[in-house]
C-alpha positions as CSV (number, residue, x, y, z in Angstrom):
1,M,134.3,227.1,94.7
2,A,132.4,223.7,95.4
3,K,132.3,221.3,92.7
4,I,128.8,220.7,91.0
5,P,128.0,216.9,91.4
6,A,127.1,214.9,88.3
7,P,123.5,214.1,87.9
8,A,122.7,210.6,89.4
9,N,121.1,209.6,86.2
10,Q,124.2,210.8,84.0
11,I,125.1,207.7,81.9
12,V,129.0,207.1,82.0
13,P,130.1,205.6,78.7
14,P,131.7,202.2,79.0
15,I,135.3,201.7,78.5
16,I,135.7,199.6,75.3
17,S,138.8,197.4,75.3
18,V,140.4,196.7,72.2
19,E,140.6,193.0,70.8
20,Y,144.0,192.6,69.3
21,C,145.2,190.2,66.6
22,L,149.0,189.5,66.7
23,Y,150.1,189.4,63.2
24,A,153.8,188.1,62.7
25,R,155.3,188.0,59.1
26,K,158.6,187.0,57.4
27,S,159.0,187.9,53.8
28,S,159.5,184.3,52.1
29,E,158.8,180.8,52.9
30,D,162.2,180.0,51.6
31,D,164.4,182.5,53.5
32,E,166.3,180.5,56.0
33,R,168.0,183.7,57.2
34,Q,164.4,184.6,58.6
35,A,163.7,181.2,59.9
36,M,163.6,182.5,63.5
37,S,161.9,185.9,62.8
38,I,158.0,184.9,63.3
39,D,158.7,183.3,66.7
40,S,160.8,186.1,68.0
41,Q,158.3,188.6,66.8
42,I,155.5,186.7,68.6
43,Q,157.6,186.4,71.7
44,E,158.4,190.1,71.9
45,M,154.9,191.5,71.1
46,S,153.4,188.9,73.5
47,E,155.6,190.2,76.4
48,L,154.7,193.9,75.3
49,A,151.1,192.9,75.4
50,Q,151.5,191.4,78.9
51,R,153.2,194.6,80.3
52,E,150.6,197.0,78.7
53,G,147.5,194.9,79.4
54,F,146.6,194.3,76.1
55,F,144.1,191.4,75.2
56,I,145.5,189.2,72.4
57,K,142.3,187.5,70.9
58,E,144.4,185.4,68.3
59,I,147.9,185.0,66.7
60,R,148.3,184.7,63.2
61,R,151.6,184.0,61.3
62,E,152.5,184.4,57.4
63,S,155.5,183.7,55.5
64,H,154.8,185.8,52.4
65,S,156.2,189.0,50.8
66,A,154.1,192.2,51.2
67,K,155.3,194.0,47.9
68,E,151.9,193.4,46.2
69,S,148.6,194.0,47.3
70,G,146.0,191.3,47.9
71,Q,148.6,188.4,47.8
72,R,148.7,187.5,51.4
73,P,145.9,185.0,52.2
74,V,146.4,185.4,56.0
75,F,146.6,189.1,56.2
76,K,143.6,189.4,53.6
77,K,141.6,187.3,56.1
78,L,142.7,189.4,59.0
79,L,141.5,192.7,57.2
80,E,138.1,190.8,56.4
81,D,137.8,189.7,60.1
82,I,138.4,193.5,61.2
83,R,135.8,194.5,58.7
84,N,133.5,192.0,60.4
85,G,134.1,193.1,64.0
86,M,136.0,190.0,64.8
87,F,139.3,192.2,65.8
88,T,139.5,195.9,66.6
89,G,143.2,196.3,66.8
90,I,146.5,194.7,65.5
91,L,149.7,194.0,67.1
92,S,152.8,193.7,64.9
93,W,156.5,194.2,65.4
94,A,156.7,197.0,62.9
95,P,154.7,198.8,60.4
96,D,156.8,197.3,57.6
97,R,155.2,193.8,58.5
98,L,151.8,195.0,57.7
99,S,152.5,196.4,54.1
100,H,155.0,197.5,51.6
101,N,152.1,198.5,49.0
102,A,149.7,201.3,48.7
103,G,146.7,198.7,48.1
104,D,146.9,196.9,51.4
105,L,147.8,200.2,53.3
106,G,144.9,201.8,51.8
107,I,142.6,199.2,53.1
108,V,144.2,199.4,56.6
109,V,143.6,203.2,56.6
110,D,140.1,202.9,55.4
111,L,139.2,200.6,58.2
112,M,140.7,203.1,60.7
113,D,138.4,205.9,59.2
114,Q,135.4,203.6,59.5
115,G,136.4,203.1,63.2
116,K,136.6,199.3,62.7
117,L,140.3,199.2,63.4
118,Q,140.9,201.3,66.6
119,Q,144.5,200.7,67.2
120,I,147.7,199.4,65.7
121,K,150.5,198.8,68.0
122,T,154.1,198.1,67.2
123,F,157.0,197.4,69.4
124,S,157.8,201.2,69.7
125,Q,154.8,203.0,68.2
126,S,151.2,203.4,68.2
127,F,148.6,204.4,65.7
128,S,145.0,205.2,66.2
129,N,142.3,206.9,64.2
130,N,144.1,210.2,64.4
131,P,145.1,212.3,61.3
132,N,148.7,212.8,62.7
133,E,149.2,209.1,63.5
134,K,147.5,207.8,60.4
135,F,149.8,210.1,58.2
136,L,153.0,208.7,60.1
137,L,151.8,205.1,59.5
138,M,151.5,205.9,55.8
139,I,155.0,207.4,55.6
140,L,156.5,204.6,57.5
141,C,154.9,201.9,55.3
142,S,155.8,204.0,52.0
143,Q,159.3,204.3,53.3
144,A,159.4,200.4,53.6
145,K,158.3,200.3,49.9
146,L,160.8,202.8,48.8
147,E,163.8,200.8,50.4
148,N,162.5,197.5,48.7
149,H,162.6,199.3,45.3
150,Q,166.1,200.9,46.2
151,K,167.3,197.3,47.0
152,G,166.4,196.1,43.5
153,I,168.0,199.2,41.8
154,N,171.3,198.6,43.7
155,V,171.4,194.8,42.9
156,K,170.9,195.5,39.2
157,R,173.7,198.0,39.2
158,G,175.8,195.6,41.1
159,I,175.2,193.1,38.2
160,R,176.1,195.6,35.5
161,A,179.2,196.5,37.3
162,K,180.2,192.8,37.7
163,C,179.6,192.2,33.9
164,N,181.6,195.4,33.0
165,M,184.6,194.0,34.9
166,G,184.3,190.6,33.1
167,W,182.8,188.7,36.0
168,R,179.6,186.5,35.3
169,P,176.9,187.3,37.9
170,G,176.1,184.5,40.3
171,M,177.8,181.2,40.6
172,P,179.9,180.0,37.9
173,P,179.0,176.9,36.0
174,I,181.0,173.5,36.5
175,G,184.4,174.2,34.8
176,Y,184.9,177.7,35.8
177,F,185.3,179.4,39.0
178,N,185.8,183.1,40.2
179,R,189.1,184.7,40.7
180,A,189.9,187.8,42.5
181,M,193.2,189.6,42.2
182,N,193.9,193.2,43.5
183,G,190.2,193.8,43.6
184,I,189.6,192.9,40.1
185,K,187.3,189.9,39.7
186,D,186.7,187.6,36.5
187,I,185.9,184.0,35.6
188,I,188.7,181.5,34.6
189,P,188.5,177.8,33.9
190,D,188.9,175.3,36.7
191,P,192.0,173.5,36.0
192,E,190.6,170.1,37.7
193,R,187.3,169.9,35.9
194,A,187.8,172.0,32.6
195,P,189.4,168.9,30.9
196,F,186.3,166.9,31.6
197,I,184.0,169.5,30.2
198,T,186.1,169.9,27.3
199,E,186.0,166.2,26.6
200,M,182.3,166.1,27.2
201,F,181.7,168.6,24.3
202,E,183.9,166.6,22.1
203,K,181.9,163.3,22.7
204,V,178.7,165.2,22.0
205,A,180.1,166.8,18.8
206,K,181.9,163.9,17.4
207,N,180.2,160.8,18.8
208,G,176.6,162.2,19.5
209,D,176.7,160.8,22.9
210,S,173.4,161.1,25.0
211,G,173.0,162.7,28.3
212,R,172.8,159.3,30.0
213,T,175.8,158.0,28.3
214,L,177.8,161.2,29.4
215,K,176.6,160.8,32.9
216,R,177.9,157.2,33.0
217,W,181.3,158.3,31.5
218,M,181.6,161.2,34.3
219,D,180.7,158.9,37.1
220,S,183.2,156.3,36.0
221,A,185.8,159.1,35.4
222,G,185.4,160.4,38.9
223,M,184.1,163.7,37.8
224,T,182.4,165.6,40.6
225,T,181.0,169.1,41.6
226,R,182.9,171.5,43.7
227,S,181.2,170.1,46.7
228,G,182.4,166.6,45.9
229,K,179.1,165.2,44.8
230,K,178.3,163.4,41.3
231,V,177.1,165.5,38.7
232,H,173.2,165.1,38.3
233,L,171.7,164.4,34.9
234,N,169.8,167.6,35.0
235,N,172.9,169.6,36.0
236,L,174.6,167.9,33.1
237,Y,172.0,169.2,30.7
238,L,172.3,172.5,32.3
239,M,175.9,172.7,31.6
240,L,175.7,171.8,28.1
241,K,173.1,174.7,27.7
242,I,175.0,177.2,29.7
243,L,178.6,176.6,28.4
244,S,177.5,176.4,24.7
245,T,176.4,180.0,24.9
246,M,179.4,181.6,27.1
247,V,181.2,182.8,24.1
248,S,179.6,186.2,24.9
249,L,177.0,187.0,27.8
250,N,174.3,189.6,26.9
251,I,172.3,191.0,29.8
252,R,169.4,193.1,28.3
253,S,171.6,194.3,25.3
254,E,173.3,196.6,27.8
255,V,176.7,194.6,28.2
256,E,178.5,192.1,26.3
257,I,181.7,190.3,27.6
258,G,183.8,187.7,26.2
259,I,184.5,184.8,28.4
260,K,187.1,182.1,27.4
261,V,185.1,178.9,26.4
262,L,186.7,175.5,27.2
263,T,186.3,174.0,23.7
264,S,186.5,175.5,20.1
265,L,184.1,173.1,18.7
């Protein structure tokens, strides 16, 4: 059967190209372990865009946690620009780079429902204004939120376990160090620095020495931190505060452990 030719005056809808913003994010400004994360995200996604023929209109980077909604200025401005028609797509390494919270995720999905956000492209997936794809996007972002919360629960459980074993969470203060024997960990006095700490308390209790007086005495006596540096005045005050309360350590009234103090004053 012969094909019926299309009418000469038929209007062929134009192919509208998606204008992408490449959004790269790491979780924290202070997290040195992720120092190269943003650059590597941009490199990988730029190469993907070149292979696939995507048009990257702008690249935006941000160092901020995505746990709370509306707290990322760069991402907030990106959503506003999408709403105003500046971009119609987002390129990002993974869904969890976009959101760990329901608030920001809801705005993203709303923009897709309104047709203002046509495409979200990650390194291995693509999400458009399609019910199944939007549902998958919400699942992946919600999974990232769940994993975040689970990490917090695991950290708290680990801290409680350390306390139950008689091990003070975190780095021990000057005058103590952590000891591990046969899988059991505890805190014991540092034989090198404990005598200085004991004498420091005696000088405060008996002579009423000030912090600066103690600082001069420590420097002249050769007292240093575990890294070999002189004890800073602020750290000296912190030592007095921490060590004076180390007879017992209470964490949310759940655990109480006794720790050997360096002075009986």
